[in-house]
N, C-alpha and C positions, 0 to 999 in steps of 0.2 A: 352941201354944209359940212362942217368939222365935226369932230367927236367932241360932243361936251357942249354944243350949241343948245341954249335953251329956246323954248317956242317963241317966236316972234308975236308982234300984234297979228300979223296976218293969220296965224293960226288960232288965235284967240277969237278973229273975228268969223271965222269959218266955224268953229265950235258954237259959239252964240247964234249961229245961222241955223242950226241944226235942232229937229225936234227930238224929244225924247227917244221915240221910236227909232228914228234916225240913228243917234248915238249908240243906242243899245244894238243895234242891228251890225255895227260894225265891229261889235266885241266878240263874234261868232264867225268863224271861217264860212268861205263860200261853199268850199267842197274839202277834198283831200290835202290839196296843196297849197290855196289862194285864199286870201282874206278878200271881204265884201269890198266890191268898188262904190262909189258915190261919185257918179258924173257929173252931178249938180255943184259940186265942190272942187271938180279937177282931180278926183282921188280916183286911181285906178287900184286894180287887184294887186297885191304884193305877191309873189310867188316864193314860197319856201321849199327847200329840197333837202333830203340828207345829205351829209358833206364831210364826215371826218377823215376819209382817204380819196376823196374825189367828189364830183357834183354829178348826182344821178338825173336832176330834172324830175320833172312831172311823173315821166312814166319809166317801168322797169322794161328796157327794150335793149336787146342787143343791137338793134338796127341803128340806134343813137347811140353810139358808143361815149365813154368818158375817160378821161386819164384816171389810172389807178394808181395813187401815189402810194409810198410806204406806210405801215402802219403808225399810227402815233407812238407807240413804245418804240420803233424805230426810230422816228424824230427823235425823241426824247433821248435816246441812246447817244445820240450825236453832242449832247449838252450844248447846243450851239443857238443862242437865240436869233442871230442873223440868219441862219439856216431856216429857223422856223418864219421868221418875217417871209422869206422869199417862198416858203410852203404856203403860207397864207395867200401870197401874192398869186400864186399859179392856182389856188382855189377860187380866188375871185374872178380871174380870168376864164375859168372852166364855168363858173358861175354866168358869168355874161352871155357866155355862146349858149348856154341854156335858158335864156332870160330868167335866171333866179335873183330874188332880191336879197334873201335872208338864208344863208347857210348853218344849217344846224350842227354846229363844230365851233370850239373844240370841247370834248369832253374832259372835263377837270377833277373828276371824282378818283379816290386814290385807290391806289392797287393794295387794299388793306390784307387781303390774303390771294396767295397765289392760285386758290381755286377759283377765285372769280371769274366767272364764264366770259365777261367782256374787258377782262384785263388789257386785250392788246388794243383798245380804243382810247384807253385811258394813258398819261404820262409816266407816271411815277407813283412808287410808295411815298414820296418825300412832299409834302406841301410847297415848299419853295422852289424846288426845281420844277414840279407841276405847273405853279402859278408863274414863273418866268417864261418858260417855253410856251405857254397857253398865252400869255399877254404877247408874247411877239407875233404868233399866229393871228391873233385878233387885229393887231396892228397891221400886219400885211393885208388881211382882208378888207378893212375898213377904210384903209388909206385909198384903195381903188374902186369905193362906192358902195361896196356890198357888206350887208350886216353880217356878223357872227352872233351866234346864239350859243352863249356858254350854257353848258350842261353838266349833270342833271343835279340842279339845286335842291336839297343838299343831303349828304349820306347816302347815295344809291350806289355803294359799293359792291353789290351782289344782285345776283339775278332771282334765285330761288324765292317765289312768292312776292315778288318786288312790286305787283301790283297792290298787294293788300298789308305787306308787313310793316311793322314799325321798328326803325330804328332806334333803340335806346342808348344814349349817349349823354357823357357829362357835358356840363356848360363848357369845362375847361378843355376836354379834347375835341369839342366841335369847333370852338373860337382856334384853337391852336393848331388844328389839323385839316378838319373838312371844310369848314368856312374859310380858313386862311389860304386854301388852294383857289379860292374864287377871289381873292383880293386883289392881285395883281391884274388879271384880266378885266374886273369890273371898275377898278378904281384907277389904276395907272393906265391902262389901255383903252378905259372907258367904253366898253362894249356896249353894243346897242339894243342887245337883247339877251334875256338869260330864261333858261326852261327850267320850270319848275317840275320836280322828279314824281314820279308815282307814289313812291312809299311815303309812308308817315315817319316824322321825328317825334319821339317821345308821346307818342300817341295822338298825334295830329295830322293828318294827311296833308302833303306839302302844299297842295293848290289851296289850302284854308289853313296855313300854318303862319303866325306872327312874324317867323323869320323871314318871310318875303317883305314884311314892312322895316322890320329891325333885326338884323344891321342893313339888309340889304339898300332899301331906298332911304330911310332916314340917316341912318349913320354912315354909310358909303357914298350917298349922293347918287345912287343911280338914277338916271332920267329915261331909262328906256323901256322897252316892252317886257313884260314877263308873261311869255306863252307857255301854255300847257304842254305836258307831254302829250302825244296823241292819245286822246279820250283819258286823258288823267283829270279833268274835271268833271265831277260827278253830283254836284249839289248847287243848289242855288245859293246857299251859304256861302260859297267860295267868292261869289259877286261882291261881297260885303268886305271881302279881303284886298290885299296887293295884287291878287291875281289879275292880269291884264285882258289876255285874249284866249278864248277857248277855241281849240284844234282838235281834230277837223271839224267842219261843217257839212252840212247845213244845220243839222240839228244840234241839240245840246241842253243843258240844263238852265241857261239863262233866256235870253229870247223875250218871248211876250210874258213870262215868269216874272223876268227882273223889272220889265215896263211897270208890272202890275205893282211889284213890292216896292219900286218907287214913289208910285202914286198912293199906295197905301202910308208911307213915309217910314216903312220898315229898312230901307237901304236910301241914304243921302244922294239926291241928284249929284251933289259935289264928287262924289265917289267915281260915279260912272263918268263924269267931265274928266276926270283925273286920267282915266283909262283911255279914254277918247285922244284928250291931249298928247298922251305919250305916243299914240297911233299914228297920230298925225305927225309928229316930230320923226317917228321911224320913215314914215312915208317922204317926207321932206328929205332925209338922209340918204334915202337910197334912189332918189328920183322919181318917186310913185306921186307926187303930189305936184299939181300944175304950176308951174312958176319958181319952183325950188330948184337951185343950182345943182347939177350933177357932177359928180368926180368920175371921171371915165377917161383912165390911162391908156396909153397905146396899148392894143392888142399885143400878147405875147406869141413869139414863133411856135408852132406847136413842136419843132425839133428842139427848141431850148426846154419846153416845159418835159419833155420825155428824158432830156439831159439832166433836168432837176432831181426827177424821180430817181434816175440812176445814181446821183451825186449823194441824196438823201440817204439810200440804201447802203453805199459804201461808207459813209461819215456815221451811220447807225451800226454797222456791223461790228459787233464786240468779239475780240479774240480772248478767249478764256486760257488757253494754254497753247505753246508752241514750243516744241523740243528740238527747235532748230530745222524742222521740214519745210517750213513757210517762211518766205515767199517761194513759191516752185521755180526752177530754175527752167525757162522753157526749152533752153536748146537741149537739155538732157533727156527730155521726156519723149520716149519712144511709145508708150502705151500707158494710158490711164484708164482706171476701172471706175465708173462713175456708177455707184450702187444706191439703191433704195427707191421705195414708191414714188416719194415726194421729188425727186431727181426730175420726173416727167409728170407728175401730178402735185406740182408745188402749188403752196398756198401762198397767194399772193396777197390775201387781205382774210379777215375774221368773218363770220357768219353775222347774219341779222339785216336791219334796216341799214347799215352802214353800206351794204354791197353796192358796186358800182361793176359795170359791164366793160371793160376795156376792149380793144379792138384787136389786141394780141396779149400773151403772155410769156416773156422769155424765161422759160425753166431752167435750171442748173445745166441739165444736159446740152440744151442749145447753146447756152451760155459758153459752155467750155468747147464744145464743139466749133462755135464761131471763132473763139480766141485760139484753138490749136489746131489750126488746119493743115498743119504738118505732122500731127501726131494722132495715132490711134487711140480713139475715144470711145469705149465700149460702156455698154448698159446692161446691170441686171437689177431685176427688181429686189430681190433678195427677202423682203418681207412686206406682206401687204398690209396697209394703213387704212385704205377706204373701207367703208361699211357702205352697202346698197349699191342701187345702179349709179352709174355714172353716165353722164351724157354721151351719145355717139358723136363721133368726128364729122363736121360738115361735109368733109370731101367724101363721106360714104353715103350722103343723104341727097336725095331729090324729090321735088313735091310729086304727087300722084301722077302728074300729067308730064312729067318729066322735062318741065321747062325750065327749072333754075334749082340750084342747089338750096336746101331748106327743107321745112315741111308746112304743112297745111292746116292750120288750126281754124276749127269751126264752132261758134256757139251757138247752141239751138236751143229755142222755147220749149216749154212744156208741151205744147202740140207738135212738137219736131220742126216746128218752122226755122230757118236761117236767120239768126240775129244780127251776125257780124262774121265776116272773114277774114283772116289775115296769112300772110306767108311770112313764117319765120327762119332765123338761121340758125337754130339751136333746138334741141330736145331738152333742154333745161329751162322752163319756161315759168315765168312769174309774172302776173298782173297787181301791180298795186299802183292806182291811178293809171291815166291815159283814157282812151276812147272805149277801150272793150267793154261790153254791157254783163259784167260779172255779176251783177246782183239779180239780173232779170234771167241769167241762162241757165236752164235745167241739166243740159248735157253738154259737156266739152268734149270735141272729138280731136284728135292728133292723128294726122295720116301722112304717110310717106314712103318712099321707095327706099330700102336699104341694101347697100351691096357692100358687104364686109370686105375688108383687106387681107383676112387671116381666117384660115380654115380652122375649124374645132367646133367642141360642143361647149355652148356657152349660158350663163344663167341671165336670161333676158329679163326684161318686166318694165314697171313703173313703180314710180312713188309719189302718194298723194294722198290726201284725207277724203276720203269718202268711198262707195261703192265704185268699183272700175273693172274693167277688163282689157287684156292684150291680145290682140288677133294678129297671127302671122300667117299670110298667104290662106286667109280666112279660118284657120285653126287657132282655137282658144289655147294660148300659152300661159297665161296667168289670169287669175279672177280673185276678187276679195275685196275687202273692207278696210282700207286704210282708217286707223282710229289715231285720238289725239293723245299724245303722250302726257302722262300725269305728272311728270317731271318736267317736261318741256312745254307747258301750255302757253307760254309767251312767243314760242318759237315754232310749235308744230307746224304751221303753214309753211315756213321756210325749211324745215327737216323732217319732212313726212317719212313714214316707213316704207320700206320695199317690198312688194310682191313680184316674184320670178319663177319661172319655169325652165327646163333644159331647153335648148334648141340646137340641133345640128346644123351648121353654116359651113359653106365653101366660099374660099375667096372668089371675088367676081361673080357671084351668082347672087342676082337681085331677090328681094323679099318684099312684099307686101305688108306694111304695118298698120295697124289702126289700134290705138288706144282711146277708149271712152272711159269718161268719169262724169258720175252724176254727182251734179252740185248740192251739196247739202248745207245746213249753216253752219256746220263744222268745218267745212271744206272752205269757207271764207274766213270765219272768226269773226270778231266785232270790227276790224279795221276794213273788212273785204278785201283781203289778199287772198289771192288764188295761187297755187303752184302746182305743177305736174313735171316731173322728169321721167323720161323714157329712155331705156340705155341697159347696159351689161354690167352685171354685178362682178368685182375681182373673182380670180381662181383662189379659192381659200384651200382647196383639196389637195394641192401639189406643194405645200408650204415648205416641206423638207426638201423638195427638188429645187426650188426657188432659191433656199439658203445656200444650198451646194453648189449651185450654178454660180451664185454671187462670189462664195469663197475661191471656185476656181478662177473666177475673172481677176480677183484682187490677186491672187497668187502668181498671175501670169504678167501682172503690170508692174510699172515702176513707181506708182503710187496709186492708192484705192482712196476716193472720195465718197464717204457714206453720207447721204443724205436724209436724215432722220427728222420725224416731225409729227405733225398732229393733223386730225381730218376735221371737217365740218361738224362730225358729231361730238367731237372733243371741246371744240373752243366756239363760242358763238353767243351771240345775244340770246337771251331768254330761258338760259339754263347754265349753271354753275357746273364745273367739274367734281368729280367724284374722286379722282386720283391724280397724282403727279407724276405716274408712271408713263412712259410712251406707250401707244397702243401696238398691239400685236407682239410680233417676236422682235421687234427693233433691237432691244438689248441684246439679245442673244446673237443677231445679225452683228453688231457692232465688235463684240468679243471674237466673234469667230473670224471675222475679216481681220480684226487686229493681231490674232492668233498666226495668221500666215506669215508675219513677219515683213510685209509689205508695210512702208510708210503709210501710215492711216490719219486722214484727216476728216473729222467728222465735222458735218454741218448741221445746226438745230433750225429746222424751219417750223417754228412755233411762236406763238403770241405772247407766252408767258412762259414762266420756269416750268422746266420739266426736270424729272430726276435723272441723272447722269451716273450710274453706278459703275460703269467702267471708265470716268475720267482719267484715272492715272493710268489706264491701258493702252491710250491712243497717242498719238503723236502731236496731235493739234486739234484744237475745238473752237469752232467760229459760230457763233450766233448771227443767223441772218434773219431771223424775225419774221413777220409776213413782209415780205420787200418789195410789194408792189409789182407792176407789170416789168419793168425793168431789173428784177432781182436776179436773174440768171448773168446776166451781162455785168452787174454789181460785183456778184460772187466772183466771177472770172478775173475781173480787175483786181481784187484783193487776192484771190489765190494766186495770181501771177506776179504780184507786187507794183502793179501798175497805179494802184491806190494803196493809202494806208488803211488798215481797218481801224476806223476812225471811233467806234464806240465804247462807251464806258455804261455799265450797268445801272440803269435807273431805279434798280430793285435789289434786294438780295435774294441770291439764288440758291434755295435749300438743298441740303444733303440728304434729307430724309423725309419720307410721307407725310410727317405732322411737324411743321414749322410752328413756333412761338405763337401766331395768330393764322388761324385756318378757318375757323368756323365761318360758315355763308348760310346756314339754314335755319331758320326763324323755328321757335318752339311756340306753339300757342300764338301765333302771330308776332312775336318778337324776336329780334335779334339784338343780343345784348353786346356791346361793344366794352366788354369788361376790362379789355387791356388797358383803358383808359388812353393815356397819351403816348404808350408804348407800341407803335405800330412800325413794321418795316425793321431796318438796321437798329433803330431803337430797343425793337422787342428783342432781336439776337442778344445784344449788348446786355440788356437789363437782365435776362436768365442766364447771362455766361456761355452761351452756346455758340459754337463756331460753325457756320454755314460752308458750303461746298465755294461760294465766291461771294465776296461783299459787295455791298452796295458801292457804285463807282469805280470797281475793278473793271480792267482792261487792258490789255498788252498792244504792243505796235510794233514796228520793224527797226526801230532804233532804242538807244539808252538814254536815260535822264537824270539829272541830278538836281536838287532844288537846295538852295541855301541862302545865308544873309537875310534872316527873316526880320522884317520891322514892322510893328503895330501901333497905329494911331487910334486911340479909344474913340468911339463916339461921345457927344456929350449933346446938352441942349440946343448947339448951335448947328449942327447936323451928323450925319453919317460919319463913320470912322473908315479906315483903310486898312489893308494889309498889303505890305509889299515884299516881292520875293524874287531872287535872280534864278533864272531857270537857264539850264545849260543841256543842249542837245550833244550828247558824248558819242553818238554814233554816227555811221557812215551814209545815213539816210536821211532825205526829208522826213519830218514826223509831227505829230499833233499829240499835245498833252492836256489834260483837263487838271489845272491847279484847283485844290477844292480847301475850302476852310469850314471848320467845325468849332464848336463851342462846348466847354463842359465848365461845371460849377462844384469842385470838390467838396467844398463846405457850403451847405446851402440850407435854409430853413424850411424850404419846399421841395416837394418830391419832383426829380428831374429826371430826365433821360441820361444816360450816361455821357454821352455826348449827343450832338445836334447838328444837323447841316445848317450852314449860315450863308453861304455864297461860294461862286467858283468864276473861273475864267479861262478860256479856251486860249491856248497858245501853239501856234506855229513854226517851226524853226527849221532852218536848214542845218546840214551837217556841221557840227564844231561852233555852231551859232550861240550865243546866250543873249538874254534879255531881262531887264528888270519888269516885273509885273505886278501890276497894282490891283488888288481884288476889294471892291467894296464892302464895307462890314457895317451892315445896317442897324441903326438903333434898336428896330424890332425885333430883331435876332436876340436881344437880351431879356426881351419883357416873358412875362407869363400871365394868365389869366387867373385872377382871383376875385370872390366876392362880386362878380359883375363888373370888373374894370381890370385894364391892362396895367399890370405894376412890373417895375423894375427893382430887382432886390440891389441894394447897394452892395458892393465887397468885391471879391477878386474873381475873375472868370480866366478860364485857361483858353487860348486861341490856339488850336491845333491846324496844321497845313500840310498837305501832302497829296497823294493821289488815289486815295480810297478812303473810306471810313476805317479800313485796318491799316493803312500804310501812311502814318503822319508822323513823319521824321521831325518836323518842325513844331515848336511850340513856344509860347511865352504868356507870361502871366499879365492882365492889366486889371488896374483897378476901375471899377465903376461907381461914381459918387450918385448921389439921387439925382436922377434923371426922369424927365417927362417921358412917361410911355406912350408916344403917338402912335 
């Protein structure tokens, strides 16, 4: 079936054949990831999976690895819908390999505040750019027969108290910003599924909010399924609204209670029928309903998918600064100093439910060493970023019987009986779905033989929620109870505290290790997610020595590549950031390396903006974001000039701790979006402040000129367009993003100083020029007033350039009265 197909008579006949109890049974999931089947009508279970950066499938298990694509922020930094379509197509192929029908992506919430903990999973601070990239990804997924689930509807732009807080937002800001981001994925790309958010909007929790009916279903014509965020449906009252599916199952507030409510006449059966009708249509679209045609394009080659991951990382890499040091000249490099904790402990993805488990991650050090085979490439940590224990390398682990690399995990009942046992290939273990009986387990035991590769005294231990112990060679090294973080309640199972003890080890000498965790209600949380990590904490005692070693390495090198960034304790689902500063002594490290006089290139491995107080002291700055499993190779491509740094900032990069919009902490259960329509670059312009780097900014390896602007204004007959001649004046092939903004100097309503309207990506050879046309949508001229879209007649200014702060071309256009569609 194709997007937008309405239910045929066949589905209506199926619906008519169902009893009330059967219909209601379909509206709550069967388990954590599956819907309920109904073989009598040829309906199988549909499988859902987290999916913004890959498709994990039904189990969190490194033995079934997934491709790890770059983060959505990286993708949006490309500003390239064609690339987003390919990203979606790869997600669909990964979904098919995992037996997944619905991918819980894309996330189109706005990056309203840089402190937002889930910033990396969203696309942009701007609703137009967010919507365009999101729509292309949706199309790529669904053209391959896999449903996209656009989330989190709506105004779920922070993590603090996200389960209970109410977003207080005006109708105008809601329509022009937060709902607007959903329009293109839902209306243009015709998404088959939308996820309702945990939060409330203006006092009404989203699973019960009228916004699910209007504008989503009534005005926009959404004919798909509204699925809850997991455990986001809390009451029977939500069944009377436009919420369609409760996940996960098998329990929930609907079930028998909904059957009785219908029989008592409290909820009309037609309301239930509408939900089931939508579910059957979704099943038909993904091939889960007998007789429905399936869209199954040829499978993609794994090497091609890895290459796409690498290309997204290069296309999304943003060069903020370059004082002529980049690209590096391979033939002149004798020695390169690669510095930073993230150079070897790189963050390829953000934390939380979006996590996937790749078979490998190419970190920056690996990527540069592979690319520079004739160059000495040294590494120094310089400054520790990681907090808590890190997993031990698989090469140092064997099962207690010595048969294979890995660890033995035993699930024990309250009577000590063995319930389940498995061999895993990591000491960073999570169970969220799959076959392990976590809810029946009283004690979890992780046992292995550890043969360290280095001699020293280390802090070894475990990270988990609940009472636990770690024994090494029958001696208790660490014991205690990991407790839930009050700030991180939503993510505590994935970011548990660490308990450690000192242990002297000798390279090559094996140790018997046993970690035991008592499973409590807190250990699992409401979702039944269990995690434990056994390993070694970083050496923070020798911080000054590490810094001095890094400086010495830089001083002896031809160039220093300093990789700075965040850690899972800084950016993750479940909690917001409290500071924009880089963790640890990384700022001090950068300044010390730059002071050596060695050309210094800083690579920022973060999912969201961080402060760069040394930005004018270094020779070049690249933002590689969370670049996916090929990030190291992509970084080498960019540094050595094999590929253009193709990214432009999809958000404003602040220059100080307090940007114009920063608040992410509800007060008395309410978070006021008091900035109204002035978010992101709009906010910076509105308050007259200059950021470190503006929205749309990004440098490349060539030079450009834009001229000969021509504007055709939109009217009731259709959209307008902007035309401009783009010249590549440099000596290298390059990519440029032509950006169009609008302003209204004289207006009867409050407006942003200027606002983003549309863009076009252009790639040109050296000396080449091209006439580029950019659509100028009618919708860009409208505003929301008194419950309707309105176009104010008069003169608007069209501004064209390469960032919100670099707009050399402008023209005035007169807009007569125009239908505000």
